[in-house]
N, CA, C and O atoms as a GROMACS GRO file, in nm:
protein
  544
    1MET      N    1   8.671   7.976   8.032
    1MET     CA    2   8.552   8.042   8.068
    1MET      C    3   8.565   8.047   8.224
    1MET      O    4   8.571   7.937   8.278
    2ALA      N    5   8.572   8.173   8.317
    2ALA     CA    6   8.558   8.189   8.443
    2ALA      C    7   8.448   8.135   8.510
    2ALA      O    8   8.341   8.139   8.450
    3ASP      N    9   8.451   8.087   8.616
    3ASP     CA   10   8.380   8.033   8.719
    3ASP      C   11   8.293   8.159   8.752
    3ASP      O   12   8.352   8.266   8.766
    4ILE      N   13   8.151   8.154   8.765
    4ILE     CA   14   8.069   8.283   8.775
    4ILE      C   15   8.082   8.287   8.933
    4ILE      O   16   8.041   8.393   8.979
    5ASN      N   17   8.128   8.200   9.023
    5ASN     CA   18   8.153   8.185   9.146
    5ASN      C   19   8.256   8.256   9.215
    5ASN      O   20   8.259   8.283   9.335
    6GLU      N   21   8.344   8.286   9.122
    6GLU     CA   22   8.452   8.346   9.170
    6GLU      C   23   8.458   8.465   9.290
    6GLU      O   24   8.520   8.460   9.396
    7ILE      N   25   8.371   8.575   9.238
    7ILE     CA   26   8.314   8.652   9.318
    7ILE      C   27   8.258   8.609   9.444
    7ILE      O   28   8.306   8.667   9.542
    8ASP      N   29   8.171   8.526   9.466
    8ASP     CA   30   8.076   8.468   9.548
    8ASP      C   31   8.205   8.408   9.653
    8ASP      O   32   8.230   8.450   9.766
    9THR      N   33   8.265   8.317   9.593
    9THR     CA   34   8.366   8.253   9.687
    9THR      C   35   8.468   8.341   9.753
    9THR      O   36   8.512   8.319   9.866
   10LEU      N   37   8.507   8.452   9.669
   10LEU     CA   38   8.602   8.569   9.737
   10LEU      C   39   8.534   8.619   9.868
   10LEU      O   40   8.582   8.618   9.982
   11ASN      N   41   8.413   8.665   9.827
   11ASN     CA   42   8.334   8.747   9.919
   11ASN      C   43   8.296   8.646  10.069
   11ASN      O   44   8.290   8.691  10.183
   12ALA      N   45   8.276   8.526  10.035
   12ALA     CA   46   8.274   8.425  10.151
   12ALA      C   47   8.404   8.415  10.233
   12ALA      O   48   8.412   8.425  10.356
   13ILE      N   49   8.492   8.396  10.158
   13ILE     CA   50   8.642   8.384  10.224
   13ILE      C   51   8.677   8.518  10.282
   13ILE      O   52   8.742   8.518  10.386
   14CYS      N   53   8.640   8.634  10.226
   14CYS     CA   54   8.655   8.756  10.300
   14CYS      C   55   8.584   8.761  10.432
   14CYS      O   56   8.647   8.805  10.528
   15ARG      N   57   8.453   8.718  10.448
   15ARG     CA   58   8.360   8.719  10.551
   15ARG      C   59   8.434   8.656  10.665
   15ARG      O   60   8.445   8.698  10.780
   16GLU      N   61   8.490   8.528  10.601
   16GLU     CA   62   8.532   8.433  10.711
   16GLU      C   63   8.669   8.489  10.788
   16GLU      O   64   8.694   8.480  10.908
   17ALA      N   65   8.754   8.552  10.678
   17ALA     CA   66   8.875   8.588  10.730
   17ALA      C   67   8.834   8.720  10.818
   17ALA      O   68   8.893   8.730  10.925
   18LYS      N   69   8.762   8.798  10.792
   18LYS     CA   70   8.728   8.923  10.862
   18LYS      C   71   8.663   8.877  11.026
   18LYS      O   72   8.676   8.939  11.131
   19ALA      N   73   8.600   8.763  11.006
   19ALA     CA   74   8.555   8.708  11.144
   19ALA      C   75   8.665   8.664  11.226
   19ALA      O   76   8.664   8.677  11.348
   20GLU      N   77   8.753   8.616  11.167
   20GLU     CA   78   8.886   8.557  11.230
   20GLU      C   79   8.996   8.656  11.262
   20GLU      O   80   9.080   8.637  11.350
   21GLY      N   81   8.988   8.784  11.167
   21GLY     CA   82   9.088   8.892  11.170
   21GLY      C   83   9.214   8.833  11.102
   21GLY      O   84   9.325   8.875  11.132
   22LYS      N   85   9.199   8.753  11.027
   22LYS     CA   86   9.316   8.723  10.941
   22LYS      C   87   9.283   8.605  10.831
   22LYS      O   88   9.181   8.536  10.837
   23LEU      N   89   9.388   8.591  10.728
   23LEU     CA   90   9.358   8.493  10.623
   23LEU      C   91   9.437   8.367  10.656
   23LEU      O   92   9.559   8.361  10.645
   24SER      N   93   9.346   8.251  10.704
   24SER     CA   94   9.406   8.128  10.741
   24SER      C   95   9.478   8.042  10.619
   24SER      O   96   9.462   8.065  10.500
   25GLY      N   97   9.547   7.954  10.668
   25GLY     CA   98   9.617   7.895  10.567
   25GLY      C   99   9.524   7.822  10.466
   25GLY      O  100   9.557   7.802  10.349
   26LYS      N  101   9.404   7.783  10.519
   26LYS     CA  102   9.283   7.728  10.451
   26LYS      C  103   9.254   7.831  10.325
   26LYS      O  104   9.270   7.805  10.206
   27ASN      N  105   9.212   7.946  10.380
   27ASN     CA  106   9.186   8.055  10.291
   27ASN      C  107   9.291   8.081  10.207
   27ASN      O  108   9.249   8.109  10.094
   28LEU      N  109   9.417   8.084  10.215
   28LEU     CA  110   9.526   8.110  10.141
   28LEU      C  111   9.506   8.006  10.018
   28LEU      O  112   9.497   8.039   9.900
   29THR      N  113   9.502   7.888  10.064
   29THR     CA  114   9.496   7.778   9.973
   29THR      C  115   9.373   7.792   9.885
   29THR      O  116   9.385   7.774   9.764
   30GLU      N  117   9.264   7.819   9.934
   30GLU     CA  118   9.142   7.828   9.865
   30GLU      C  119   9.138   7.957   9.745
   30GLU      O  120   9.073   7.960   9.640
   31LEU      N  121   9.214   8.042   9.793
   31LEU     CA  122   9.216   8.166   9.722
   31LEU      C  123   9.344   8.132   9.594
   31LEU      O  124   9.330   8.171   9.478
   32TYR      N  125   9.447   8.065   9.635
   32TYR     CA  126   9.549   8.033   9.522
   32TYR      C  127   9.477   7.936   9.412
   32TYR      O  128   9.503   7.947   9.292
   33GLU      N  129   9.375   7.829   9.468
   33GLU     CA  130   9.339   7.753   9.386
   33GLU      C  131   9.235   7.788   9.274
   33GLU      O  132   9.210   7.739   9.164
   34LEU      N  133   9.172   7.918   9.364
   34LEU     CA  134   9.061   7.989   9.283
   34LEU      C  135   9.126   8.081   9.160
   34LEU      O  136   9.083   8.085   9.045
   35PHE      N  137   9.241   8.154   9.213
   35PHE     CA  138   9.268   8.284   9.124
   35PHE      C  139   9.423   8.228   9.075
   35PHE      O  140   9.450   8.260   8.960
   36GLY      N  141   9.514   8.160   9.137
   36GLY     CA  142   9.629   8.131   9.095
   36GLY      C  143   9.732   8.240   9.092
   36GLY      O  144   9.773   8.279   9.200
   37GLN      N  145   9.777   8.290   8.988
   37GLN     CA  146   9.869   8.399   8.969
   37GLN      C  147   9.820   8.530   9.007
   37GLN      O  148   9.890   8.612   9.066
   38ARG      N  149   9.682   8.552   8.970
   38ARG     CA  150   9.601   8.661   9.026
   38ARG      C  151   9.616   8.676   9.153
   38ARG      O  152   9.660   8.785   9.188
   39PHE      N  153   9.588   8.584   9.250
   39PHE     CA  154   9.615   8.600   9.402
   39PHE      C  155   9.731   8.625   9.451
   39PHE      O  156   9.744   8.707   9.542
   40THR      N  157   9.848   8.549   9.393
   40THR     CA  158  10.001   8.560   9.424
   40THR      C  159  10.003   8.716   9.406
   40THR      O  160  10.033   8.778   9.508
   41LYS      N  161   9.976   8.787   9.298
   41LYS     CA  162  10.000   8.927   9.248
   41LYS      C  163   9.909   9.022   9.359
   41LYS      O  164   9.955   9.129   9.398
   42ALA      N  165   9.783   8.973   9.404
   42ALA     CA  166   9.709   9.047   9.510
   42ALA      C  167   9.756   9.037   9.648
   42ALA      O  168   9.722   9.117   9.736
   43LEU      N  169   9.838   8.936   9.667
   43LEU     CA  170   9.898   8.920   9.813
   43LEU      C  171  10.006   9.002   9.795
   43LEU      O  172  10.035   9.084   9.881
   44ALA      N  173  10.068   8.991   9.697
   44ALA     CA  174  10.211   9.090   9.709
   44ALA      C  175  10.160   9.246   9.703
   44ALA      O  176  10.227   9.329   9.764
   45ALA      N  177  10.052   9.284   9.637
   45ALA     CA  178  10.013   9.430   9.665
   45ALA      C  179   9.953   9.448   9.795
   45ALA      O  180   9.943   9.566   9.828
   46LEU      N  181   9.903   9.348   9.891
   46LEU     CA  182   9.877   9.381  10.002
   46LEU      C  183   9.989   9.379  10.114
   46LEU      O  184   9.996   9.454  10.211
   47LYS      N  185  10.082   9.266  10.076
   47LYS     CA  186  10.202   9.279  10.167
   47LYS      C  187  10.297   9.424  10.137
   47LYS      O  188  10.379   9.470  10.216
   48GLU      N  189  10.268   9.471  10.026
   48GLU     CA  190  10.343   9.589   9.974
   48GLU      C  191  10.282   9.711  10.033
   48GLU      O  192  10.345   9.816  10.038
   49ASN      N  193  10.181   9.701  10.069
   49ASN     CA  194  10.071   9.832  10.094
   49ASN      C  195  10.046   9.905  10.008
   49ASN      O  196  10.068  10.026  10.014
   50ARG      N  197   9.988   9.838   9.895
   50ARG     CA  198   9.969   9.933   9.772
   50ARG      C  199   9.825   9.949   9.739
   50ARG      O  200   9.778   9.974   9.628
   51VAL      N  201   9.753   9.928   9.868
   51VAL     CA  202   9.596   9.929   9.839
   51VAL      C  203   9.583  10.087   9.942
   51VAL      O  204   9.623  10.112  10.056
   52LYS      N  205   9.512  10.167   9.844
   52LYS     CA  206   9.514  10.292   9.927
   52LYS      C  207   9.350  10.356   9.908
   52LYS      O  208   9.290  10.368   9.801
   53LYS      N  209   9.305  10.387  10.029
   53LYS     CA  210   9.164  10.464  10.024
   53LYS      C  211   9.149  10.603  10.054
   53LYS      O  212   9.155  10.659  10.164
   54TYR      N  213   9.126  10.656   9.924
   54TYR     CA  214   9.122  10.814   9.947
   54TYR      C  215   8.989  10.845  10.024
   54TYR      O  216   8.889  10.778   9.998
   55VAL      N  217   8.984  10.948  10.122
   55VAL     CA  218   8.878  11.024  10.151
   55VAL      C  219   8.888  11.172  10.131
   55VAL      O  220   8.974  11.241  10.186
   56PHE      N  221   8.790  11.220  10.044
   56PHE     CA  222   8.812  11.350  10.015
   56PHE      C  223   8.708  11.459  10.140
   56PHE      O  224   8.589  11.440  10.165
   57LYS      N  225   8.780  11.547  10.188
   57LYS     CA  226   8.706  11.655  10.251
   57LYS      C  227   8.683  11.769  10.184
   57LYS      O  228   8.762  11.811  10.099
   58PRO      N  229   8.565  11.835  10.217
   58PRO     CA  230   8.455  11.756  10.338
   58PRO      C  231   8.368  11.688  10.272
   58PRO      O  232   8.284  11.641  10.349
   59SER      N  233   8.349  11.657  10.145
   59SER     CA  234   8.239  11.576  10.092
   59SER      C  235   8.240  11.440  10.165
   59SER      O  236   8.137  11.398  10.217
   60GLY      N  237   8.348  11.377  10.169
   60GLY     CA  238   8.344  11.239  10.226
   60GLY      C  239   8.361  11.144  10.109
   60GLY      O  240   8.366  11.022  10.129
   61ARG      N  241   8.371  11.193   9.995
   61ARG     CA  242   8.368  11.102   9.873
   61ARG      C  243   8.479  11.008   9.911
   61ARG      O  244   8.569  11.041   9.988
   62THR      N  245   8.470  10.881   9.850
   62THR     CA  246   8.575  10.774   9.892
   62THR      C  247   8.626  10.721   9.744
   62THR      O  248   8.547  10.688   9.656
   63VAL      N  249   8.758  10.717   9.732
   63VAL     CA  250   8.799  10.630   9.615
   63VAL      C  251   8.925  10.552   9.642
   63VAL      O  252   9.028  10.601   9.689
   64TRP      N  253   8.906  10.418   9.606
   64TRP     CA  254   9.003  10.314   9.620
   64TRP      C  255   9.096  10.294   9.498
   64TRP      O  256   9.053  10.279   9.383
   65ILE      N  257   9.222  10.295   9.530
   65ILE     CA  258   9.347  10.298   9.431
   65ILE      C  259   9.412  10.169   9.458
   65ILE      O  260   9.417  10.125   9.573
   66VAL      N  261   9.458  10.112   9.367
   66VAL     CA  262   9.568  10.001   9.389
   66VAL      C  263   9.692  10.054   9.278
   66VAL      O  264   9.689  10.064   9.156
   67ILE      N  265   9.816  10.084   9.393
   67ILE     CA  266   9.919  10.092   9.313
   67ILE      C  267   9.986   9.979   9.225
   67ILE      O  268  10.029   9.877   9.279
   68GLY      N  269   9.993   9.998   9.091
   68GLY     CA  270  10.031   9.891   9.023
   68GLY      C  271  10.192   9.902   8.993
   68GLY      O  272  10.272   9.981   9.044
   69ARG      N  273  10.211   9.819   8.914
   69ARG     CA  274  10.372   9.824   8.852
   69ARG      C  275  10.371   9.969   8.774
   69ARG      O  276  10.445  10.063   8.801
   70GLU      N  277  10.277   9.966   8.677
   70GLU     CA  278  10.305  10.096   8.556
   70GLU      C  279  10.231  10.209   8.596
   70GLU      O  280  10.246  10.308   8.524
   71ARG      N  281  10.138  10.222   8.712
   71ARG     CA  282  10.062  10.332   8.716
   71ARG      C  283   9.949  10.290   8.870
   71ARG      O  284   9.937  10.180   8.925
   72ASP      N  285   9.895  10.394   8.900
   72ASP     CA  286   9.786  10.376   9.005
   72ASP      C  287   9.648  10.345   8.929
   72ASP      O  288   9.597  10.424   8.850
   73TYR      N  289   9.599  10.229   8.960
   73TYR     CA  290   9.469  10.190   8.916
   73TYR      C  291   9.325  10.211   8.999
   73TYR      O  292   9.322  10.181   9.119
   74LEU      N  293   9.229  10.253   8.946
   74LEU     CA  294   9.112  10.326   9.001
   74LEU      C  295   9.021  10.182   9.025
   74LEU      O  296   9.003  10.094   8.941
   75ILE      N  297   8.976  10.185   9.152
   75ILE     CA  298   8.884  10.055   9.177
   75ILE      C  299   8.754  10.115   9.204
   75ILE      O  300   8.754  10.216   9.275
   76MET      N  301   8.646  10.072   9.160
   76MET     CA  302   8.512  10.095   9.192
   76MET      C  303   8.449   9.958   9.239
   76MET      O  304   8.401   9.871   9.167
   77PRO      N  305   8.462   9.958   9.385
   77PRO     CA  306   8.402   9.825   9.442
   77PRO      C  307   8.263   9.776   9.420
   77PRO      O  308   8.230   9.660   9.396
   78GLU      N  309   8.186   9.880   9.431
   78GLU     CA  310   8.047   9.864   9.394
   78GLU      C  311   7.993   9.816   9.271
   78GLU      O  312   7.892   9.747   9.258
   79ALA      N  313   8.086   9.867   9.165
   79ALA     CA  314   8.048   9.815   9.024
   79ALA      C  315   8.156   9.706   9.003
   79ALA      O  316   8.168   9.678   8.884
   80GLU      N  317   8.233   9.640   9.085
   80GLU     CA  318   8.349   9.585   9.046
   80GLU      C  319   8.416   9.612   8.928
   80GLU      O  320   8.424   9.533   8.834
   81PHE      N  321   8.464   9.720   8.933
   81PHE     CA  322   8.545   9.767   8.822
   81PHE      C  323   8.682   9.812   8.847
   81PHE      O  324   8.704   9.858   8.959
   82CYS      N  325   8.784   9.808   8.758
   82CYS     CA  326   8.918   9.839   8.764
   82CYS      C  327   8.962   9.896   8.633
   82CYS      O  328   8.928   9.848   8.524
   83SER      N  329   9.041  10.000   8.649
   83SER     CA  330   9.070  10.070   8.527
   83SER      C  331   9.203   9.997   8.465
   83SER      O  332   9.269  10.056   8.380
   84CYS      N  333   9.239   9.869   8.508
   84CYS     CA  334   9.343   9.826   8.446
   84CYS      C  335   9.338   9.754   8.307
   84CYS      O  336   9.224   9.720   8.276
   85ASP      N  337   9.417   9.729   8.234
   85ASP     CA  338   9.417   9.659   8.099
   85ASP      C  339   9.356   9.493   8.131
   85ASP      O  340   9.276   9.437   8.057
   86ASP      N  341   9.401   9.446   8.230
   86ASP     CA  342   9.361   9.306   8.254
   86ASP      C  343   9.206   9.302   8.256
   86ASP      O  344   9.144   9.212   8.199
   87PHE      N  345   9.144   9.409   8.327
   87PHE     CA  346   8.989   9.438   8.351
   87PHE      C  347   8.931   9.455   8.203
   87PHE      O  348   8.830   9.397   8.164
   88TYR      N  349   9.004   9.535   8.132
   88TYR     CA  350   8.933   9.580   7.988
   88TYR      C  351   8.952   9.457   7.902
   88TYR      O  352   8.857   9.430   7.830
   89PHE      N  353   9.060   9.374   7.897
   89PHE     CA  354   9.063   9.259   7.798
   89PHE      C  355   9.017   9.137   7.840
   89PHE      O  356   8.988   9.051   7.758
   90ARG      N  357   9.006   9.117   7.974
   90ARG     CA  358   9.005   8.980   8.003
   90ARG      C  359   8.848   8.981   8.084
   90ARG      O  360   8.756   8.908   8.048
   91VAL      N  361   8.840   9.070   8.193
   91VAL     CA  362   8.712   9.071   8.270
   91VAL      C  363   8.619   9.088   8.143
   91VAL      O  364   8.543   8.994   8.116
   92LEU      N  365   8.619   9.182   8.076
   92LEU     CA  366   8.504   9.256   7.982
   92LEU      C  367   8.476   9.116   7.890
   92LEU      O  368   8.361   9.084   7.862
   93ASP      N  369   8.572   9.051   7.853
   93ASP     CA  370   8.572   8.946   7.746
   93ASP      C  371   8.517   8.830   7.847
   93ASP      O  372   8.490   8.724   7.791
   94LYS      N  373   8.505   8.832   7.935
   94LYS     CA  374   8.437   8.707   8.037
   94LYS      C  375   8.531   8.591   8.065
   94LYS      O  376   8.499   8.488   8.122
   95LYS      N  377   8.658   8.623   8.014
   95LYS     CA  378   8.763   8.536   8.055
   95LYS      C  379   8.778   8.497   8.196
   95LYS      O  380   8.802   8.382   8.234
   96ILE      N  381   8.761   8.608   8.277
   96ILE     CA  382   8.799   8.610   8.425
   96ILE      C  383   8.677   8.698   8.474
   96ILE      O  384   8.611   8.760   8.391
   97HIS      N  385   8.650   8.704   8.596
   97HIS     CA  386   8.542   8.801   8.665
   97HIS      C  387   8.631   8.917   8.752
   97HIS      O  388   8.591   9.032   8.770
   98LEU      N  389   8.754   8.866   8.799
   98LEU     CA  390   8.819   8.992   8.884
   98LEU      C  391   8.946   8.978   8.847
   98LEU      O  392   8.995   8.868   8.823
   99CYS      N  393   9.015   9.096   8.839
   99CYS     CA  394   9.159   9.133   8.815
   99CYS      C  395   9.222   9.128   8.954
   99CYS      O  396   9.160   9.140   9.060
  100TYR      N  397   9.353   9.109   8.942
  100TYR     CA  398   9.419   9.107   9.083
  100TYR      C  399   9.419   9.243   9.151
  100TYR      O  400   9.448   9.236   9.270
  101HIS      N  401   9.398   9.348   9.111
  101HIS     CA  402   9.369   9.458   9.185
  101HIS      C  403   9.217   9.480   9.260
  101HIS      O  404   9.203   9.548   9.362
  102LEU      N  405   9.128   9.425   9.204
  102LEU     CA  406   8.984   9.381   9.273
  102LEU      C  407   9.003   9.309   9.375
  102LEU      O  408   8.951   9.339   9.483
  103ILE      N  409   9.082   9.199   9.357
  103ILE     CA  410   9.101   9.083   9.455
  103ILE      C  411   9.170   9.158   9.583
  103ILE      O  412   9.126   9.157   9.698
  104ALA      N  413   9.282   9.219   9.537
  104ALA     CA  414   9.334   9.291   9.648
  104ALA      C  415   9.262   9.374   9.727
  104ALA      O  416   9.269   9.365   9.849
  105GLN      N  417   9.178   9.474   9.660
  105GLN     CA  418   9.093   9.572   9.721
  105GLN      C  419   9.009   9.509   9.820
  105GLN      O  420   9.005   9.552   9.936
  106LYS      N  421   8.927   9.387   9.771
  106LYS     CA  422   8.817   9.338   9.855
  106LYS      C  423   8.904   9.270   9.976
  106LYS      O  424   8.857   9.292  10.087
  107ILE      N  425   9.014   9.198   9.974
  107ILE     CA  426   9.079   9.154  10.094
  107ILE      C  427   9.122   9.268  10.175
  107ILE      O  428   9.120   9.263  10.298
  108ALA      N  429   9.156   9.358  10.119
  108ALA     CA  430   9.241   9.479  10.205
  108ALA      C  431   9.110   9.550  10.268
  108ALA      O  432   9.129   9.594  10.382
  109ARG      N  433   8.991   9.568  10.220
  109ARG     CA  434   8.884   9.619  10.300
  109ARG      C  435   8.821   9.561  10.393
  109ARG      O  436   8.770   9.628  10.483
  110ASN      N  437   8.812   9.423  10.390
  110ASN     CA  438   8.768   9.341  10.477
  110ASN      C  439   8.860   9.329  10.623
  110ASN      O  440   8.815   9.317  10.737
  111LEU      N  441   8.984   9.335  10.587
  111LEU     CA  442   9.087   9.294  10.685
  111LEU      C  443   9.136   9.420  10.724
  111LEU      O  444   9.209   9.412  10.823
  112GLY      N  445   9.118   9.542  10.675
  112GLY     CA  446   9.177   9.664  10.731
  112GLY      C  447   9.308   9.694  10.670
  112GLY      O  448   9.375   9.784  10.722
  113TRP      N  449   9.361   9.620  10.549
  113TRP     CA  450   9.504   9.618  10.499
  113TRP      C  451   9.495   9.723  10.406
  113TRP      O  452   9.519   9.695  10.288
  114TYR      N  453   9.467   9.836  10.433
  114TYR     CA  454   9.507   9.944  10.346
  114TYR      C  455   9.548  10.082  10.425
  114TYR      O  456   9.552  10.090  10.548
  115GLU      N  457   9.577  10.178  10.342
  115GLU     CA  458   9.618  10.333  10.394
  115GLU      C  459   9.508  10.418  10.360
  115GLU      O  460   9.470  10.428  10.244
  116THR      N  461   9.455  10.481  10.455
  116THR     CA  462   9.376  10.591  10.442
  116THR      C  463   9.430  10.714  10.434
  116THR      O  464   9.499  10.761  10.524
  117LEU      N  465   9.401  10.777  10.320
  117LEU     CA  466   9.487  10.923  10.264
  117LEU      C  467   9.346  11.020  10.276
  117LEU      O  468   9.237  10.978  10.238
  118GLU      N  469   9.366  11.148  10.332
  118GLU     CA  470   9.285  11.248  10.336
  118GLU      C  471   9.329  11.355  10.238
  118GLU      O  472   9.443  11.400  10.243
  119GLU      N  473   9.235  11.397  10.143
  119GLU     CA  474   9.263  11.477  10.048
  119GLU      C  475   9.147  11.587  10.047
  119GLU      O  476   9.034  11.560  10.088
  120ASN      N  477   9.187  11.732   9.989
  120ASN     CA  478   9.107  11.811   9.993
  120ASN      C  479   9.012  11.791   9.865
  120ASN      O  480   9.056  11.729   9.769
  121ASP      N  481   8.878  11.844   9.863
  121ASP     CA  482   8.787  11.802   9.777
  121ASP      C  483   8.819  11.861   9.642
  121ASP      O  484   8.776  11.816   9.536
  122GLU      N  485   8.920  11.995   9.657
  122GLU     CA  486   8.987  12.076   9.544
  122GLU      C  487   9.068  11.956   9.447
  122GLU      O  488   9.070  11.964   9.324
  123LEU      N  489   9.121  11.867   9.510
  123LEU     CA  490   9.185  11.774   9.438
  123LEU      C  491   9.131  11.665   9.371
  123LEU      O  492   9.187  11.596   9.286
  124TYR      N  493   9.010  11.654   9.418
  124TYR     CA  494   8.938  11.529   9.344
  124TYR      C  495   8.923  11.524   9.193
  124TYR      O  496   8.931  11.409   9.150
  125ASN      N  497   8.902  11.619   9.100
  125ASN     CA  498   8.878  11.616   8.997
  125ASN      C  499   9.055  11.614   8.918
  125ASN      O  500   9.076  11.572   8.804
  126THR      N  501   9.137  11.659   8.991
  126THR     CA  502   9.250  11.644   8.928
  126THR      C  503   9.343  11.490   8.936
  126THR      O  504   9.426  11.441   8.860
  127LEU      N  505   9.288  11.447   9.057
  127LEU     CA  506   9.330  11.305   9.101
  127LEU      C  507   9.280  11.202   8.990
  127LEU      O  508   9.346  11.119   8.927
  128MET      N  509   9.128  11.234   8.985
  128MET     CA  510   9.043  11.142   8.897
  128MET      C  511   9.079  11.167   8.751
  128MET      O  512   9.068  11.070   8.675
  129ASP      N  513   9.112  11.260   8.712
  129ASP     CA  514   9.166  11.250   8.579
  129ASP      C  515   9.294  11.180   8.546
  129ASP      O  516   9.330  11.132   8.438
  130GLU      N  517   9.362  11.183   8.676
  130GLU     CA  518   9.514  11.110   8.633
  130GLU      C  519   9.481  10.957   8.673
  130GLU      O  520   9.543  10.866   8.617
  131TRP      N  521   9.400  10.934   8.753
  131TRP     CA  522   9.370  10.760   8.774
  131TRP      C  523   9.280  10.727   8.657
  131TRP      O  524   9.268  10.606   8.640
  132LYS      N  525   9.216  10.803   8.576
  132LYS     CA  526   9.118  10.751   8.458
  132LYS      C  527   9.194  10.778   8.339
  132LYS      O  528   9.126  10.760   8.238
  133LYS      N  529   9.318  10.816   8.314
  133LYS     CA  530   9.385  10.862   8.198
  133LYS      C  531   9.424  10.719   8.146
  133LYS      O  532   9.467  10.634   8.224
  134PRO      N  533   9.410  10.701   8.042
  134PRO     CA  534   9.428  10.582   7.945
  134PRO      C  535   9.587  10.549   7.959
  134PRO      O  536   9.674  10.631   7.985
  135THR      N  537   9.602  10.428   7.938
  135THR     CA  538   9.746  10.375   7.954
  135THR      C  539   9.823  10.412   7.821
  135THR      O  540   9.775  10.388   7.710
  136ALA      N  541   9.924  10.461   7.838
  136ALA     CA  542  10.014  10.508   7.695
  136ALA      C  543  10.034  10.392   7.611
  136ALA      O  544  10.095  10.402   7.505
   0.00000   0.00000   0.00000
């Protein structure tokens, strides 16, 4: 059973890293101890610049995406939701609280390690349909 404090601990580490402008060795150790392989995968996503923030114009709607191995995953940070299989099978079953895409998005948002892409509002529904599509 996952520790209920995963999210709180991650948020605390993100606040500390944001204040320092980097992830310290201590932060990295804590994150690895907390998340193991999920953190290793999140760190790879960050290093490979796979966290994207889409801003739609003129509405200003924002959508977070993490480019995964198989497809792009839709992240809803406020709901702590991800469209990946790990989320459906392990987070919803309460085995874990966060998939690696959510971990990557939280760190990226706090440290500015993401790419912002601007799209026209007309593309919003098309892209959302693509991102929400169930995996084959």
